[in-house]
KOLTORRO-908658 format. One line per field, with one value per residue (C-alpha): residue number from 1; x, y, z. Coordinates in steps of 0.25 Angstrom, whole numbers. Layout:
N
nr	NUM;... .
c1	X;... .
c2	Y;... .
c3	Z;... .
This chain:
267
nr	1;2;3;4;5;6;7;8;9;10;11;12;13;14;15;16;17;18;19;20;21;22;23;24;25;26;27;28;29;30;31;32;33;34;35;36;37;38;39;40;41;42;43;44;45;46;47;48;49;50;51;52;53;54;55;56;57;58;59;60;61;62;63;64;65;66;67;68;69;70;71;72;73;74;75;76;77;78;79;80;81;82;83;84;85;86;87;88;89;90;91;92;93;94;95;96;97;98;99;100;101;102;103;104;105;106;107;108;109;110;111;112;113;114;115;116;117;118;119;120;121;122;123;124;125;126;127;128;129;130;131;132;133;134;135;136;137;138;139;140;141;142;143;144;145;146;147;148;149;150;151;152;153;154;155;156;157;158;159;160;161;162;163;164;165;166;167;168;169;170;171;172;173;174;175;176;177;178;179;180;181;182;183;184;185;186;187;188;189;190;191;192;193;194;195;196;197;198;199;200;201;202;203;204;205;206;207;208;209;210;211;212;213;214;215;216;217;218;219;220;221;222;223;224;225;226;227;228;229;230;231;232;233;234;235;236;237;238;239;240;241;242;243;244;245;246;247;248;249;250;251;252;253;254;255;256;257;258;259;260;261;262;263;264;265;266;267 .
c1	665;670;658;670;666;675;676;679;669;672;668;676;685;690;692;699;710;711;711;724;731;744;754;762;755;748;756;771;776;770;777;789;782;773;780;776;768;763;748;742;729;724;714;704;709;699;699;711;721;733;728;729;744;747;744;753;763;762;759;761;754;739;733;718;711;700;691;677;670;664;663;678;682;675;682;696;692;688;702;710;704;708;723;720;728;725;731;722;708;699;687;681;684;685;698;694;691;700;695;708;716;727;740;735;743;757;752;740;739;729;730;720;711;715;710;696;696;690;699;712;720;710;712;727;726;717;727;738;730;730;743;755;765;777;766;763;752;752;744;744;734;733;733;723;729;743;737;742;739;742;737;730;715;706;697;706;707;692;693;703;695;682;689;695;681;676;685;684;669;672;681;692;707;709;724;726;741;746;739;744;757;749;738;747;756;743;742;755;764;779;782;777;784;777;779;771;768;760;751;753;744;752;752;740;735;736;729;717;716;718;708;698;696;695;686;677;678;674;661;657;664;658;667;658;645;652;655;641;634;641;640;655;653;643;642;647;660;663;661;672;681;680;682;694;701;697;703;717;717;719;730;745;751;740;747;741;749;742;751;750;755;759;762;770;766;773;765 .
c2	452;457;465;475;489;499;511;522;517;522;537;546;552;537;533;547;541;526;532;540;528;522;512;525;530;517;504;509;498;487;493;485;471;475;468;470;456;457;452;461;461;474;472;483;491;503;510;504;515;506;494;502;507;493;489;500;494;480;481;466;461;462;470;466;476;472;479;476;487;486;500;503;493;499;512;505;498;510;517;505;507;520;515;504;493;479;473;479;475;476;468;468;458;454;455;445;434;438;431;425;412;410;416;425;439;444;456;458;473;481;495;501;488;481;493;491;475;469;458;462;449;441;450;449;435;434;443;433;422;429;433;424;418;428;439;452;456;473;479;494;500;513;515;525;526;529;541;555;570;584;594;587;587;581;578;569;562;560;554;545;540;538;532;521;519;518;507;500;499;493;483;487;493;508;507;495;500;495;482;477;470;463;458;453;446;438;432;424;431;428;442;456;469;480;495;509;521;532;542;558;569;582;591;601;591;578;584;591;575;567;577;579;564;561;572;566;553;557;563;555;540;527;531;542;534;522;532;539;524;520;532;535;549;561;567;580;572;568;582;587;576;579;594;590;584;595;605;595;595;610;611;614;605;594;581;566;553;540;528;513;500;492;477;469;454;442;430 .
c3	142;157;166;169;168;161;171;158;147;132;134;124;136;138;124;123;132;126;112;117;121;112;115;116;128;133;128;127;138;128;116;116;114;102;89;75;77;90;92;102;109;115;127;131;119;120;107;103;101;108;101;87;92;94;80;74;82;77;63;60;73;77;88;93;103;111;120;126;122;107;106;110;100;88;91;91;78;72;76;70;58;56;57;47;55;52;63;74;77;88;95;109;119;133;142;150;139;127;115;110;112;122;117;106;107;109;117;125;128;138;141;153;154;167;174;170;171;185;182;176;178;171;161;160;161;149;142;145;140;126;125;120;128;128;124;132;141;141;152;155;164;172;188;191;206;201;193;197;193;196;201;212;212;222;210;203;217;217;201;205;217;209;198;209;214;199;195;209;206;193;200;191;193;193;198;186;183;196;196;183;187;198;189;177;188;190;175;174;165;162;164;168;164;172;167;170;163;163;155;159;157;159;147;142;131;141;152;144;138;151;159;148;147;161;163;153;157;171;166;154;154;159;172;175;173;182;193;194;192;204;213;214;210;205;192;199;205;190;184;195;192;178;180;188;176;167;177;179;163;162;173;168;178;177;177;177;176;172;177;171;173;162;160;151;154;146;145 .
């Protein structure tokens, strides 16, 4: 396994975000490539909600989700069992050393993974290795530096600066979305299609959800532990940033946009 440090960890506030993700809100760009008999590998699957959604869409195919965390794979397995799919499975695995023969899968998918890796190009090359000729490697990643919000708040600027510092300490790329195309061009695909899409939080319910999970994440997740360990901030500063997200969530005109880069790469 790699020594990459996952900046968010698996606190409940992080999993609340991960379990919200579906094909509709996080993998729409890949939908047209899903066929009934596709054999799909979901790398960095987390709690498996997108993985399970894939299994629904390709009932005659097979879907395997892998993640480095034994704990999170157990959660994904439990979630899958509730649906009773026999075409969906989960296992632990290493992104840099996928335990599969060359040309095994029709589709290899990774959502919000490359931003957490110290060597994303190596991971993409490994995904390319295990996809069949003519198959698809599908990648989607957020771009923190491209996030926008309103009303303006200096505390949000502090939060963004702190996040960029923390990811730099971990030698990973917070602004991964804008780099996906460059990374993929280093992996020798026959064709690459680049698109983008966003998450937007601008209703009372979505503001409460997004603001609440970040308020908790700043105070209670692995992110806060790492920030304090590296002396990038004090607990008082973190508490202030958390409160800023709670204030924003109460704003009737609060708006937050998260941009994503997307890649369809054909081997």
